[in-house]
C-alpha positions in Angstrom: 6.1 29.0 20.9 6.5 25.1 20.8 2.6 25.0 21.3 1.7 27.2 18.8 3.4 25.0 16.6 1.7 22.1 17.8 -1.7 23.3 17.1 -0.5 24.4 13.7 0.3 21.0 13.4 -2.8 19.6 14.9 -4.7 22.3 12.7 -3.5 21.2 9.2 -3.6 17.7 10.2 -7.2 18.2 10.7 -7.8 20.0 7.8 -6.5 17.3 5.4 -8.6 14.9 7.5 -11.5 17.1 6.5 -10.5 17.5 2.9 -10.3 13.5 2.8 -7.0 13.8 1.8 -4.1 11.6 3.2 -1.4 14.4 3.8 2.1 12.1 3.2 0.7 10.2 -0.1 -1.7 12.5 -1.7 -4.4 9.6 -1.8 -7.7 9.5 -0.5 -7.8 8.4 3.2 -9.6 6.1 5.1 -13.1 8.9 5.5 -12.3 9.9 1.3 -12.1 6.3 0.4 -15.3 5.1 2.3 -16.8 8.2 0.8 -16.2 7.5 -2.3 -16.8 4.2 -2.5 -19.7 4.4 -1.0 -20.9 6.8 -3.5 -20.2 3.7 -6.2 -21.5 1.3 -4.3 -25.0 3.6 -4.8 -24.7 3.8 -8.4 -24.0 -0.5 -9.0 -27.1 -1.0 -7.2 -28.8 1.0 -9.8 -26.5 0.1 -12.9 -25.8 -3.5 -11.9 -22.2 -2.7 -13.5 -20.1 -4.1 -10.9 -16.8 -2.9 -9.0 -13.6 -4.8 -8.0 -12.1 -3.6 -4.2 -8.2 -4.4 -3.9 -6.6 -4.8 -0.2 -2.8 -3.9 -0.4 -0.7 -4.1 3.0 3.0 -3.7 2.7 4.4 -6.1 5.2 7.7 -5.0 6.0 7.2 -1.4 6.7 7.2 -2.1 10.2 10.7 -3.9 9.9 12.0 -0.7 7.5 10.8 1.7 10.5 12.7 -0.3 13.1 15.9 -1.2 10.9 15.8 2.8 9.2 13.8 5.2 10.9 10.3 6.8 9.8 11.6 8.9 7.6 12.2 5.6 5.1 9.1 4.4 6.5 7.3 7.3 5.2 9.3 6.9 1.7 8.1 3.6 1.0 4.7 4.8 1.5 5.2 7.8 -0.8 6.9 5.3 -3.4 3.8 2.5 -2.7 1.6 5.3 -3.9 3.0 6.4 -7.0 3.1 2.5 -7.9 -0.3 2.5 -7.0 -1.4 5.8 -9.4 1.0 4.0 -12.0 -1.4 0.8 -12.0 -4.7 1.8 -11.7 -6.9 4.1 -13.8 -7.2 8.1 -13.3 -10.9 7.0 -12.2 -10.2 4.1 -9.5 -10.5 5.0 -6.0 -6.9 5.1 -4.5 -6.4 5.2 -0.7 -4.0 5.1 2.0 -6.9 3.2 4.4 -4.3 3.3 7.4 -0.9 2.9 8.5 0.8 0.3 5.7 -2.7 -0.3 4.3 -3.9 0.6 1.1 -7.3 0.4 -0.8 -8.5 0.4 -4.2 -11.4 0.5 -5.4 -11.5 -0.2 -9.4 -14.8 1.2 -10.8 -16.6 -0.5 -13.7 -14.6 -3.6 -13.4 -15.8 -7.6 -13.0 -14.0 -10.5 -11.3 -12.2 -11.8 -14.1 -10.0 -8.4 -14.3 -8.8 -8.9 -10.6 -6.0 -11.0 -12.2 -5.0 -8.6 -15.0 -5.0 -5.5 -12.4 -3.2 -7.2 -9.6 -0.7 -8.0 -12.3 0.0 -4.8 -13.9 0.4 -3.8 -9.8 2.8 -6.6 -9.3 4.6 -5.4 -12.2 5.1 -1.9 -11.9 6.3 -3.3 -7.8 8.8 -5.3 -9.6 10.3 -2.9 -12.0 10.9 -0.6 -8.4 12.5 -3.5 -6.6 14.3 -4.5 -9.3 16.2 -1.3 -8.8 16.2 -1.3 -5.1 18.9 -2.3 -2.4 16.9 -5.7 -0.3 16.5 -3.9 2.2 14.4 -1.0 0.6 12.0 -3.4 -1.5 9.1 -3.2 -0.9 7.1 -6.4 -0.1 3.3 -6.8 -0.4 0.2 -9.1 0.5 -2.8 -8.1 -2.2 -6.2 -9.3 -1.9 -9.5 -8.5 -3.9 -12.7 -9.4 -4.2 -15.5 -8.5 -6.7 -18.7 -6.5 -5.8 -22.1 -6.5 -8.0 -25.7 -5.3 -7.1 -26.4 -8.7 -5.8 -23.8 -8.5 -3.0 -23.5 -4.9 -1.5 -22.0 -4.7 1.9 -20.7 -1.5 3.9 -17.0 -0.5 2.6 -15.6 -2.0 5.8 -17.1 -5.2 4.8 -16.0 -5.2 1.8 -12.3 -4.1 2.5 -12.2 -6.8 5.4 -13.4 -9.5 2.5 -10.7 -8.4 0.2 -8.0 -8.8 2.9 -8.9 -12.3 3.6 -9.1 -13.2 -0.5 -5.3 -13.1 -1.1 -4.8 -13.0 -5.2 -2.1 -15.7 -5.9 
């Protein structure tokens, strides 16, 4: 009985991975993000428009998981996804890239838009945090990079560069 249940859970997880969706947050998973972002990079190489990639890391997720439990950590991940959805356009590509890391590919965006987009996200995060006790507040580190036809790289490299380019 337990083996069948485990097999079903594993099959469901594989099914979700094949669908390119993170089952907890409903956002794209890493594979989905890379697939969709690679398509946008091919479009950028033709149209000469720009993309902005964001890397958002929840810096206190491990502490929440340790102090409370993974259920509370999962609640934080779901809430972070809700805040991201409220902060970016429906046409942008959002993902739970891995564990405590979220990524965004903002389509048809310029380097000059980075601060505005980051501010919108941080404002929405602050609105959430203002209504939460200290131990439930979500703390993040956000990085961003602009990509155009002249500086195309593999998606994984772009995300690494975004993570290193912290938005003030």
